[in-house]
BAFI-3210 file (N, C-alpha, C; in Angstrom, 3 decimals, decimal comma, padded with zeros to 6 digits):
// residues 273
n [1|2|3|4|5|6|7|8|9|10|11|12|13|14|15|16|17|18|19|20|21|22|23|24|25|26|27|28|29|30|31|32|33|34|35|36|37|38|39|40|41|42|43|44|45|46|47|48|49|50|51|52|53|54|55|56|57|58|59|60|61|62|63|64|65|66|67|68|69|70|71|72|73|74|75|76|77|78|79|80|81|82|83|84|85|86|87|88|89|90|91|92|93|94|95|96|97|98|99|100|101|102|103|104|105|106|107|108|109|110|111|112|113|114|115|116|117|118|119|120|121|122|123|124|125|126|127|128|129|130|131|132|133|134|135|136|137|138|139|140|141|142|143|144|145|146|147|148|149|150|151|152|153|154|155|156|157|158|159|160|161|162|163|164|165|166|167|168|169|170|171|172|173|174|175|176|177|178|179|180|181|182|183|184|185|186|187|188|189|190|191|192|193|194|195|196|197|198|199|200|201|202|203|204|205|206|207|208|209|210|211|212|213|214|215|216|217|218|219|220|221|222|223|224|225|226|227|228|229|230|231|232|233|234|235|236|237|238|239|240|241|242|243|244|245|246|247|248|249|250|251|252|253|254|255|256|257|258|259|260|261|262|263|264|265|266|267|268|269|270|271|272|273]
n.u [008,049|009,044|006,814|005,007|006,176|005,969|003,195|002,671|003,948|002,450|-000,028|000,485|001,063|-001,420|-003,010|-001,742|-002,270|-005,089|-005,376|-004,161|-005,881|-008,256|-007,330|-006,766|-009,208|-009,844|-007,671|-005,154|-002,710|000,105|001,268|003,999|005,456|008,661|010,649|013,758|017,005|018,545|016,943|013,886|011,572|009,515|007,548|006,120|004,246|003,102|000,871|-000,589|000,946|003,120|005,388|007,786|008,327|010,550|011,380|013,837|014,698|017,243|019,881|020,757|018,688|015,982|012,863|009,382|007,671|004,421|001,892|003,130|005,855|007,817|010,690|013,103|016,222|016,217|017,449|016,992|014,380|013,245|014,344|013,332|010,503|010,314|011,376|009,525|007,375|005,581|005,182|003,044|002,679|004,195|003,108|001,790|003,961|005,298|003,274|002,695|005,096|005,711|003,366|002,337|000,398|000,621|-000,158|000,813|003,276|006,629|009,174|012,564|016,031|017,555|017,210|016,163|013,632|012,558|012,299|010,921|009,286|008,573|007,128|004,993|003,698|002,813|001,689|-000,085|-000,940|-001,924|-001,569|001,232|002,061|001,298|002,993|005,456|005,246|005,194|007,447|009,900|009,268|008,718|009,417|011,904|012,282|014,328|014,575|016,254|016,202|018,232|018,440|017,142|013,745|012,043|013,036|012,492|009,981|008,740|009,920|008,921|006,148|005,911|007,134|005,811|003,176|003,455|004,846|004,027|001,375|-001,837|-003,317|-006,077|-007,225|-006,531|-008,106|-010,686|-013,811|-014,095|-013,996|-012,267|-012,424|-010,622|-011,000|-009,861|-010,554|-009,375|-007,054|-004,561|-001,845|-001,916|-002,855|-004,896|-003,775|-001,534|-002,737|-004,048|-001,925|-000,784|-002,915|-003,182|-000,753|-001,152|-003,036|-005,563|-008,043|-007,777|-009,558|-009,452|-008,636|-009,471|-010,719|-012,957|-015,815|-016,012|-017,558|-018,671|-018,200|-016,479|-013,229|-012,669|-014,424|-016,115|-017,918|-020,206|-021,367|-023,718|-022,837|-020,376|-020,104|-019,100|-017,205|-013,791|-011,990|-013,285|-013,102|-010,292|-009,843|-011,209|-009,679|-007,354|-008,033|-009,869|-012,787|-015,834|-018,769|-020,859|-023,691|-024,576|-027,062|-027,008|-024,542|-022,518|-022,508|-020,153|-018,610|-016,598|-016,206|-013,783|-013,401|-011,144|-010,563|-009,789|-009,277|-008,173|-005,849|-004,476|-004,225|-002,446|-000,398|000,268|001,465|004,104|005,113|004,923|006,427|009,037|009,759]
n.v [003,916|005,707|007,301|005,499|005,001|007,546|007,844|005,770|006,693|009,032|007,858|006,382|008,466|009,712|007,698|007,544|010,133|010,093|008,073|009,239|011,401|010,057|008,609|010,668|011,367|009,602|009,252|007,602|006,819|004,640|001,858|000,090|-002,836|-004,082|-006,896|-008,123|-009,772|-008,204|-006,717|-004,930|-002,764|000,117|001,655|004,519|005,833|008,784|010,579|012,885|014,254|014,540|012,925|010,489|008,263|006,438|003,988|002,373|-000,553|-002,339|-004,856|-005,914|-004,871|-005,423|-006,903|-007,470|-010,473|-011,271|-013,569|-015,663|-016,013|-014,389|-012,171|-011,037|-010,242|-007,653|-008,431|-011,111|-011,649|-012,241|-014,795|-016,306|-016,145|-017,422|-019,975|-020,891|-021,022|-018,870|-016,528|-014,927|-013,506|-011,255|-008,716|-008,140|-008,093|-005,760|-003,916|-004,154|-003,395|-000,875|000,559|000,724|-000,022|-002,075|-002,109|-004,034|-006,625|-007,407|-009,869|-009,611|-009,736|-007,559|-004,003|-003,034|-001,772|-000,251|-001,227|-001,502|-003,698|-004,896|-002,810|-002,336|-004,786|-004,793|-002,270|-001,917|-001,133|001,530|003,202|002,934|004,127|006,749|007,331|007,032|009,155|011,417|011,234|012,629|015,063|014,541|014,406|012,565|010,901|009,462|007,439|005,962|003,632|003,616|002,747|000,626|-000,123|000,188|002,327|004,350|005,450|008,090|009,266|007,562|007,987|010,627|010,594|008,543|009,468|011,952|011,462|009,007|008,290|007,861|010,214|010,238|008,982|010,744|012,888|012,085|011,848|009,974|008,848|007,259|005,174|003,167|000,228|-001,742|-004,961|-006,874|-008,419|-007,600|-005,341|-002,036|-002,614|-001,379|001,158|000,457|-000,507|001,849|003,591|002,405|002,604|005,383|006,089|004,981|006,706|007,175|008,930|008,824|009,077|008,402|006,077|003,211|001,084|-001,731|-003,865|-007,116|-007,311|-009,566|-012,958|-012,970|-012,372|-009,669|-006,519|-004,256|-001,456|000,733|003,952|005,950|006,749|005,550|003,075|002,179|004,140|005,053|004,702|002,802|000,580|000,184|-000,277|-002,683|-004,329|-004,549|-005,545|-008,383|-008,352|-008,775|-007,098|-004,494|-002,465|000,588|002,643|004,608|005,776|008,562|010,157|008,838|007,667|005,204|002,418|000,312|-002,848|-004,767|-008,101|-010,977|-013,137|-012,005|-010,892|-013,208|-014,426|-012,790|-013,046|-011,153|-010,975|-011,762|-009,564|-007,392|-008,534|-008,120|-005,649]
n.w [-047,911|-045,974|-045,736|-044,648|-042,121|-041,017|-040,886|-039,091|-036,763|-036,298|-035,838|-033,482|-031,736|-031,713|-030,557|-028,082|-027,108|-026,913|-025,013|-022,769|-022,275|-021,536|-019,338|-017,614|-016,613|-014,640|-012,893|-011,036|-008,504|-009,098|-007,387|-006,421|-005,116|-004,381|-004,173|-003,443|-003,723|-002,150|-000,491|000,276|-001,477|-001,747|-004,193|-005,561|-008,143|-008,997|-010,772|-010,337|-008,455|-010,021|-009,559|-008,649|-006,191|-004,145|-001,700|-000,015|001,771|002,981|003,346|006,648|008,129|010,188|009,252|009,685|009,192|008,809|010,102|011,447|010,759|011,825|012,569|010,197|008,524|006,028|003,655|003,648|003,222|000,658|000,117|002,283|001,874|-000,579|-000,012|001,886|000,311|000,211|-001,246|-001,716|000,569|000,422|-000,149|002,228|003,997|003,212|003,709|006,531|007,639|006,572|006,013|003,449|000,782|-001,799|-005,302|-007,011|-006,583|-007,198|-007,724|-007,846|-008,942|-008,244|-007,538|-009,941|-011,178|-013,221|-015,785|-019,040|-019,949|-017,513|-016,270|-018,074|-017,923|-015,258|-014,655|-016,721|-020,128|-020,897|-018,495|-018,331|-020,734|-020,241|-018,090|-019,392|-021,183|-019,508|-017,873|-018,024|-016,964|-014,383|-010,883|-009,398|-006,465|-004,099|-001,278|001,519|004,079|006,866|009,436|012,099|011,597|013,740|015,035|013,390|013,286|013,312|011,079|009,062|009,377|008,495|005,920|004,432|004,364|003,122|000,666|-000,385|000,182|-001,258|-003,427|-004,039|-001,851|000,201|-000,439|-000,038|001,846|003,818|007,183|009,768|012,645|014,857|016,711|019,379|020,091|021,605|023,946|023,427|023,533|022,316|019,729|018,187|017,791|016,295|013,907|013,151|012,614|010,330|008,488|008,334|007,139|004,628|003,634|004,630|006,599|009,865|012,736|015,390|018,098|020,134|022,797|022,754|023,229|021,694|018,468|017,475|016,407|014,271|012,719|012,318|012,018|009,843|010,396|009,041|007,788|005,830|002,422|002,234|000,880|-002,385|-002,589|-003,315|-001,223|000,350|-001,300|-001,309|001,433|001,851|000,313|001,734|004,302|005,218|006,311|008,226|007,172|008,190|008,017|009,569|010,405|012,293|012,359|011,306|008,036|005,736|007,691|009,298|011,381|012,706|014,015|015,614|016,179|018,352|016,662|014,344|015,346|016,117|013,628|012,113|013,814|015,838|018,330|017,954|016,744|018,632|020,597|019,960|020,803]
ca.u [008,458|009,099|005,443|004,415|006,726|005,396|001,809|002,697|004,288|001,289|-001,076|000,863|000,896|-002,861|-003,465|-001,202|-002,999|-006,435|-005,230|-003,845|-007,103|-009,184|-006,730|-006,830|-010,521|-009,932|-006,258|-004,770|-001,303|000,478|002,078|004,706|006,352|009,779|011,358|014,983|018,009|019,179|015,982|012,587|011,409|008,187|007,625|004,865|004,247|001,949|000,708|-001,069|002,093|004,231|006,469|008,059|008,991|010,963|011,949|014,567|015,152|018,120|020,859|020,317|017,610|014,934|011,483|008,458|006,820|003,249|001,331|003,931|007,221|008,727|011,535|014,305|016,878|015,583|018,067|016,596|012,929|012,952|014,707|012,392|009,196|010,413|011,561|008,278|006,305|004,615|005,441|001,832|002,744|005,076|002,338|001,554|005,244|005,535|002,234|002,800|006,340|005,816|002,104|002,280|-000,375|001,033|-001,044|001,491|004,584|007,486|010,389|013,665|017,373|018,025|016,173|015,950|012,190|012,110|012,317|009,667|008,451|008,054|006,122|003,813|003,019|002,220|000,875|-001,024|-000,382|-002,236|-000,821|002,659|002,265|001,241|004,247|006,515|005,061|005,432|008,513|010,950|008,810|008,409|010,498|012,233|012,801|014,757|014,894|016,775|016,225|019,566|018,367|016,040|012,461|011,423|013,566|012,215|008,542|008,383|010,330|007,980|004,860|005,979|007,500|004,788|001,999|003,778|005,366|003,513|-000,076|-002,521|-004,060|-007,532|-007,622|-006,372|-009,157|-012,014|-014,423|-014,201|-013,330|-012,158|-012,030|-010,196|-011,215|-009,183|-011,436|-008,528|-006,244|-003,228|-001,512|-001,655|-003,208|-005,642|-002,821|-000,721|-003,530|-004,321|-000,703|-000,657|-003,969|-002,858|000,328|-001,725|-003,732|-006,886|-008,210|-008,102|-009,953|-009,152|-008,542|-010,020|-011,025|-014,389|-016,200|-016,104|-018,834|-019,173|-017,178|-015,587|-011,895|-012,743|-015,673|-016,257|-019,260|-020,108|-022,546|-024,068|-021,827|-019,111|-020,115|-018,854|-016,068|-012,491|-011,414|-013,939|-012,493|-008,939|-009,948|-011,616|-008,595|-006,335|-008,573|-011,031|-013,593|-017,289|-019,243|-022,172|-024,112|-025,208|-027,681|-026,771|-023,248|-022,540|-022,117|-018,731|-017,924|-016,315|-015,602|-013,123|-013,242|-010,153|-010,803|-008,728|-008,960|-007,268|-004,560|-003,814|-003,936|-001,204|000,575|000,662|002,325|005,490|005,523|005,161|007,424|010,378|010,010]
ca.v [003,415|006,847|007,732|004,518|005,258|008,796|007,555|004,936|007,561|009,882|007,006|006,079|009,698|009,911|006,717|007,962|011,307|009,679|007,319|010,164|012,147|009,205|008,294|011,836|011,476|008,716|008,983|007,190|006,463|003,232|001,535|-001,158|-003,399|-004,791|-007,785|-008,538|-010,453|-007,200|-006,149|-004,613|-001,361|000,617|002,635|005,193|006,681|009,662|011,520|014,149|014,934|014,524|012,500|009,065|008,111|005,071|003,831|001,100|-001,137|-003,427|-005,351|-006,668|-004,184|-006,441|-006,699|-008,446|-011,250|-011,669|-014,923|-016,692|-016,192|-013,644|-011,090|-011,420|-009,145|-007,325|-009,199|-012,523|-011,752|-012,942|-016,203|-016,929|-016,275|-018,438|-021,282|-021,269|-020,994|-017,877|-015,268|-014,122|-012,676|-010,107|-007,474|-007,889|-007,738|-004,346|-003,132|-004,132|-002,729|000,499|001,252|000,930|-001,116|-002,111|-002,670|-005,236|-006,899|-008,186|-010,463|-009,353|-009,980|-006,294|-002,969|-002,496|-001,888|000,676|-001,849|-001,305|-004,906|-005,066|-001,786|-002,576|-005,964|-004,542|-001,062|-001,894|-000,365|002,954|003,919|002,990|005,129|008,063|007,483|007,241|010,476|012,486|010,939|013,648|016,200|014,074|014,469|011,246|011,045|008,173|007,403|004,670|003,480|003,205|002,242|-000,259|000,530|000,486|003,622|005,293|005,660|009,458|009,454|006,855|008,672|011,831|010,289|007,758|010,313|013,050|011,050|007,721|008,159|008,121|011,448|010,015|008,698|011,959|013,839|011,550|012,280|008,863|009,011|005,936|004,965|001,777|-000,276|-002,983|-005,847|-007,959|-008,104|-007,208|-003,938|-001,078|-003,149|-000,360|002,201|-000,147|-000,489|003,241|004,137|001,874|003,183|006,795|006,161|004,672|007,898|007,290|009,861|008,082|010,089|008,007|004,655|002,926|-000,307|-002,018|-005,262|-007,724|-007,172|-010,903|-014,001|-012,793|-011,863|-008,216|-005,967|-002,893|-000,907|001,941|004,765|006,309|007,386|004,809|002,092|002,750|005,065|004,438|004,294|001,551|-000,455|-000,080|-000,831|-004,084|-005,103|-004,762|-006,365|-009,211|-008,264|-008,762|-005,748|-004,218|-001,077|001,128|003,913|005,615|006,422|009,722|009,894|008,618|007,201|003,766|001,901|-000,984|-003,607|-005,824|-009,139|-011,929|-013,976|-011,285|-010,788|-014,513|-014,712|-012,123|-013,330|-009,832|-011,127|-011,856|-008,198|-006,603|-009,215|-007,675|-004,299]
ca.w [-046,592|-045,064|-045,507|-043,730|-040,787|-040,529|-040,519|-037,898|-035,634|-036,041|-035,256|-032,104|-030,958|-031,544|-029,572|-026,789|-026,662|-026,495|-023,767|-021,677|-021,989|-020,792|-018,044|-016,761|-016,000|-013,471|-012,661|-009,693|-008,389|-009,207|-006,215|-006,698|-004,119|-005,006|-003,247|-004,129|-002,901|-001,290|000,440|-000,308|-001,865|-002,085|-005,277|-005,879|-009,327|-008,814|-011,879|-009,792|-007,840|-010,979|-008,681|-008,462|-004,894|-003,807|-000,361|000,021|003,033|002,542|004,310|007,824|008,841|010,387|008,829|010,275|008,296|009,592|009,988|012,106|010,257|012,702|012,057|009,450|007,829|004,750|002,571|003,755|003,018|-000,598|000,269|003,218|001,239|-001,637|000,621|002,558|-000,701|000,669|-001,933|-001,643|001,771|000,206|-000,056|003,651|004,602|002,935|004,372|007,993|008,042|006,095|005,794|001,995|000,186|-003,199|-006,314|-007,482|-005,993|-008,099|-007,170|-008,775|-008,407|-007,672|-007,497|-011,292|-011,402|-014,259|-017,101|-019,770|-019,954|-016,154|-015,977|-018,900|-017,380|-013,948|-014,676|-017,829|-021,244|-020,873|-017,449|-018,663|-021,774|-019,600|-017,350|-020,389|-021,774|-018,552|-016,909|-018,039|-016,176|-013,034|-009,904|-008,852|-005,111|-003,558|000,149|001,975|005,530|007,315|010,803|012,439|011,377|015,026|015,449|012,310|013,221|012,953|009,679|008,207|009,450|007,666|004,535|003,748|004,148|002,200|-000,639|-000,866|000,359|-002,517|-003,442|-004,039|-000,473|000,993|-000,786|000,252|003,101|004,767|008,470|010,369|014,036|015,025|018,065|019,750|020,854|022,097|025,126|022,962|023,759|021,226|018,413|017,447|017,387|015,241|012,692|012,794|012,022|008,971|007,653|008,122|006,153|003,318|003,176|005,249|007,714|011,080|013,704|016,755|018,429|021,447|023,110|022,675|023,293|020,365|017,772|017,172|016,373|013,126|013,051|012,372|011,498|009,369|010,595|008,238|007,577|004,453|001,588|002,241|-000,205|-003,704|-002,570|-003,595|000,054|000,754|-002,140|-000,812|002,779|001,746|-000,296|002,764|005,393|004,879|007,523|008,110|006,876|008,788|007,861|010,776|010,047|013,330|012,132|010,419|006,655|005,441|008,889|009,377|012,608|012,506|015,259|015,427|017,169|018,699|015,507|013,441|016,040|016,013|012,221|011,706|014,873|016,336|019,510|017,522|016,413|019,843|021,420|019,582|021,332]
c.u [008,481|007,692|004,743|004,888|006,134|003,959|001,733|002,981|003,107|000,161|-000,775|000,706|-000,574|-003,420|-003,006|-001,979|-004,394|-006,376|-004,994|-005,082|-008,054|-008,627|-006,870|-008,163|-010,640|-008,530|-006,028|-003,296|-001,110|001,498|002,669|005,560|007,416|010,508|012,557|015,902|018,657|018,246|014,655|012,519|009,936|008,359|006,236|005,067|002,969|001,889|000,234|000,066|003,204|005,505|006,569|008,885|009,368|011,619|012,551|014,909|015,975|019,050|020,214|019,225|016,431|013,554|010,627|007,652|005,627|002,867|002,318|005,353|008,244|009,541|012,760|014,921|016,230|016,156|017,757|015,120|012,594|013,204|013,711|011,037|009,211|010,547|010,264|007,088|005,172|004,906|004,223|001,795|003,549|004,345|002,081|002,841|005,499|004,518|002,473|004,098|006,369|004,501|001,951|001,568|-000,152|-000,073|-000,485|002,819|005,370|008,704|011,491|014,995|017,933|016,894|015,900|014,486|011,692|012,065|010,931|008,749|007,804|006,935|004,856|003,007|002,256|001,350|-000,306|-000,501|-000,642|-001,532|000,673|002,931|002,197|002,517|005,400|006,450|005,507|006,725|009,625|010,572|008,485|009,648|010,699|012,904|013,106|015,125|015,407|016,808|017,584|019,550|017,197|014,719|011,785|011,958|013,210|010,729|008,146|008,748|009,340|006,611|004,835|006,178|006,400|003,563|002,275|004,068|004,717|001,996|-000,789|-003,424|-005,566|-008,039|-007,571|-007,515|-010,563|-012,498|-014,504|-013,388|-013,398|-011,802|-011,728|-010,347|-010,522|-010,119|-010,680|-007,836|-004,836|-003,019|-001,286|-002,002|-003,958|-004,713|-001,928|-001,464|-003,781|-003,113|-000,550|-001,674|-003,706|-001,766|-000,174|-002,458|-005,126|-006,878|-008,674|-008,337|-009,624|-009,064|-009,151|-010,184|-012,527|-014,617|-016,283|-017,498|-019,483|-018,017|-016,222|-014,253|-011,876|-014,030|-015,453|-017,713|-019,255|-021,451|-022,791|-022,878|-020,521|-019,031|-019,920|-017,702|-014,774|-011,843|-011,995|-013,358|-011,103|-008,978|-010,290|-010,587|-007,499|-006,821|-009,814|-011,910|-015,081|-017,752|-020,661|-022,503|-024,870|-025,744|-027,410|-025,431|-023,412|-022,161|-020,599|-017,928|-017,775|-015,701|-015,026|-012,918|-012,311|-010,297|-009,625|-008,314|-007,999|-005,881|-003,774|-003,390|-002,638|-000,075|001,167|001,609|003,788|006,023|005,859|006,220|008,841|010,715|010,417]
c.v [004,537|007,326|006,806|004,762|006,516|008,585|006,726|005,777|008,455|009,102|006,715|007,304|009,987|008,979|007,110|009,152|010,971|008,958|008,231|010,980|011,319|008,830|009,467|012,001|010,635|008,286|008,553|006,835|004,976|002,945|000,142|-001,566|-004,225|-005,598|-008,347|-009,312|-009,494|-006,632|-005,891|-003,110|-001,078|001,703|003,205|006,067|007,504|010,683|012,871|014,946|015,188|014,064|010,980|008,930|006,658|005,068|002,435|000,714|-002,357|-003,874|-006,096|-005,974|-005,150|-005,986|-007,820|-009,143|-011,732|-013,127|-016,005|-016,875|-015,291|-012,584|-011,659|-010,172|-008,916|-008,141|-010,696|-012,737|-012,557|-014,437|-016,929|-017,161|-017,333|-019,832|-021,792|-021,337|-020,044|-016,507|-014,345|-013,233|-011,394|-008,781|-007,117|-007,521|-006,246|-003,479|-003,027|-003,499|-001,248|001,260|001,620|-000,267|-001,109|-002,656|-004,004|-005,384|-007,774|-008,693|-010,327|-009,706|-008,729|-005,272|-002,324|-002,656|-001,074|000,075|-001,802|-002,509|-005,114|-004,070|-001,985|-003,735|-005,652|-003,288|-001,185|-000,942|001,125|003,695|004,003|004,060|006,549|008,341|007,779|008,653|011,590|012,333|011,989|014,877|015,806|014,146|013,086|011,436|009,661|008,319|006,011|004,655|002,932|002,563|001,279|000,497|000,942|001,780|004,724|005,620|007,052|009,764|008,797|007,526|009,865|011,487|009,545|008,616|011,377|012,556|009,799|007,563|008,589|009,343|011,260|009,691|009,961|012,943|013,334|011,969|011,179|009,136|007,680|006,033|003,483|001,362|-001,625|-003,812|-007,054|-007,519|-007,654|-005,708|-003,198|-001,602|-002,109|000,750|001,721|-000,080|000,942|003,890|003,688|002,509|004,651|006,949|005,865|005,882|008,076|008,346|009,073|009,088|009,711|006,510|004,457|001,438|-000,514|-003,509|-005,830|-007,555|-008,524|-011,871|-013,877|-012,196|-010,344|-007,749|-004,560|-002,488|000,473|002,655|005,042|006,943|006,632|003,834|002,788|003,724|004,314|003,933|002,977|000,368|-000,830|-000,763|-002,324|-004,946|-005,416|-005,754|-007,118|-009,324|-008,413|-007,307|-005,564|-002,739|-000,626|002,523|005,007|006,330|007,605|009,312|009,788|008,150|005,684|003,459|000,519|-001,622|-004,788|-006,847|-010,062|-012,767|-013,302|-011,163|-012,088|-014,801|-014,061|-012,384|-012,029|-009,929|-011,215|-010,483|-007,414|-007,230|-008,779|-006,299|-004,347]
c.w [-045,561|-044,719|-044,501|-042,304|-040,181|-040,070|-039,243|-036,661|-035,272|-035,383|-033,790|-031,212|-030,703|-030,486|-028,175|-026,244|-026,173|-025,163|-022,581|-021,282|-021,139|-019,430|-017,083|-016,064|-014,737|-013,055|-011,220|-009,706|-008,692|-008,121|-006,393|-005,507|-004,822|-003,937|-003,987|-003,178|-001,900|-000,237|-000,249|-000,595|-002,111|-003,133|-005,530|-007,112|-009,281|-009,942|-011,371|-009,169|-008,859|-010,252|-008,649|-007,191|-004,681|-002,432|-000,262|001,459|002,669|003,662|005,464|008,627|008,982|009,912|009,400|009,192|009,117|009,356|010,430|011,649|010,941|011,959|011,341|008,829|006,473|003,592|002,647|003,387|001,761|-000,458|001,169|002,553|000,138|-001,043|001,250|001,604|-000,276|000,046|-001,895|-000,397|001,570|000,352|001,408|004,379|004,421|003,671|005,877|008,490|007,679|006,083|004,330|001,388|-001,322|-004,099|-006,814|-006,734|-006,969|-007,338|-008,220|-008,128|-007,734|-007,775|-008,860|-011,700|-012,591|-015,662|-017,748|-019,692|-018,583|-015,873|-016,802|-018,325|-016,103|-013,892|-015,628|-018,897|-021,121|-019,747|-017,742|-019,711|-021,194|-018,806|-018,309|-020,963|-020,816|-017,751|-016,891|-017,220|-014,736|-012,156|-009,297|-007,493|-004,530|-002,082|000,491|003,497|005,954|008,695|010,962|012,278|012,677|015,631|014,447|012,183|012,757|011,509|008,731|008,215|008,500|006,192|003,789|003,445|003,090|000,781|-001,226|-000,736|-000,912|-002,430|-003,363|-002,638|000,383|000,754|-000,486|001,642|004,151|006,032|009,219|011,849|014,200|016,483|018,256|020,628|021,387|023,384|024,743|023,105|022,450|019,834|017,576|016,951|016,244|013,910|012,216|012,121|010,582|008,033|007,351|007,076|004,747|002,746|003,740|006,358|008,931|012,195|015,140|016,906|019,821|021,666|023,071|022,829|021,874|019,766|017,505|017,110|015,202|013,571|013,163|011,698|010,969|009,601|009,947|008,085|006,104|003,735|001,470|001,070|-001,557|-003,747|-002,864|-002,309|000,550|-000,021|-001,628|000,554|002,737|001,029|000,729|003,815|004,920|006,131|007,209|007,982|007,412|008,591|009,099|010,460|011,077|013,167|011,182|009,002|006,545|006,660|008,883|010,734|012,307|013,875|014,975|016,547|017,388|017,495|014,559|014,051|015,935|014,580|011,755|012,699|015,422|017,529|019,136|017,099|017,674|020,728|021,126|020,139|022,801]
res [m|k|k|f|r|l|l|l|i|l|f|l|l|l|v|l|g|i|g|i|v|f|l|g|k|d|r|r|d|f|r|l|g|v|v|t|d|k|g|v|m|a|v|s|i|s|f|d|r|r|m|v|s|s|l|e|i|s|g|e|i|p|l|w|i|p|r|g|l|d|w|y|g|a|d|k|i|k|k|i|l|e|q|e|k|k|k|d|l|a|k|e|v|i|y|y|n|l|g|f|w|a|d|k|v|v|f|l|n|d|f|s|w|k|k|t|v|l|l|v|k|n|m|g|l|w|p|f|l|e|f|w|y|w|q|d|e|m|f|f|k|q|e|k|i|e|n|d|l|r|q|e|g|l|f|l|d|e|t|m|l|r|d|f|a|e|g|r|l|l|n|e|e|m|r|i|t|v|y|n|s|t|k|d|t|a|l|a|s|f|m|a|t|l|l|t|r|v|g|f|s|v|m|g|v|g|g|a|e|p|k|g|e|a|d|c|y|f|v|y|g|e|g|v|e|g|s|y|g|w|q|v|l|n|s|i|y|k|c|e|v|v|k|d|e|s|l|a|d|f|e|v|e|i|y|i|g|e|g|y|s|r|m|i|n|y|s|s|y|v|g|a|f]
***
């Protein structure tokens, strides 16, 4: 019996070691959104940084729910999304308020996100095993927003980029310019801020005539397709895609149109300022 247990332990260690070696070849951060009865939280598990960062927004601090649901206290978000049967909006709630694009979002009673079953289910077995192996050597950093997010812009710009932005995005060559093709004030700047917090290199913003009738457009040059940043960008925004040979390598132009502004109900966001 003892021999069997020893062999089992050695086998598990071997499997774990092989998994960690292969994961290290294509390692990326894991980003979790947590929605609870108390509020919401963003969690980043970064193997490259050897760091686990969490940011909590709770209580009556107002958060914006896009697509027509307006502003509510952080402790009301879970209830509202469940009542409206729009739990799928949770990822967008976290993104549009913090500039954090989660891989997965979980609904919990409280902020107890470190449970093994929850992490295995959402991270996958191999990433969880790597986290389990390295967690004693990782730095756990917890932040909590105490004031209205609309007063915490500079704090969020610094914190999200430093502690939550994904390393693979920060190291890519993609450069983005955002253009506002609507009559809405500061829409391009709003989008640029969010993308920068995620980890994209945003070179500038401006106004431009609409590219067409679609809600938004990605116009891109050589070297963009197949990149990790391109994959993330297309997961956040569902835009028409147009290749333009005249653009520089790794360059992307984003044109935000009236349809996109109406879809997220941007007017309800700026109307609160």
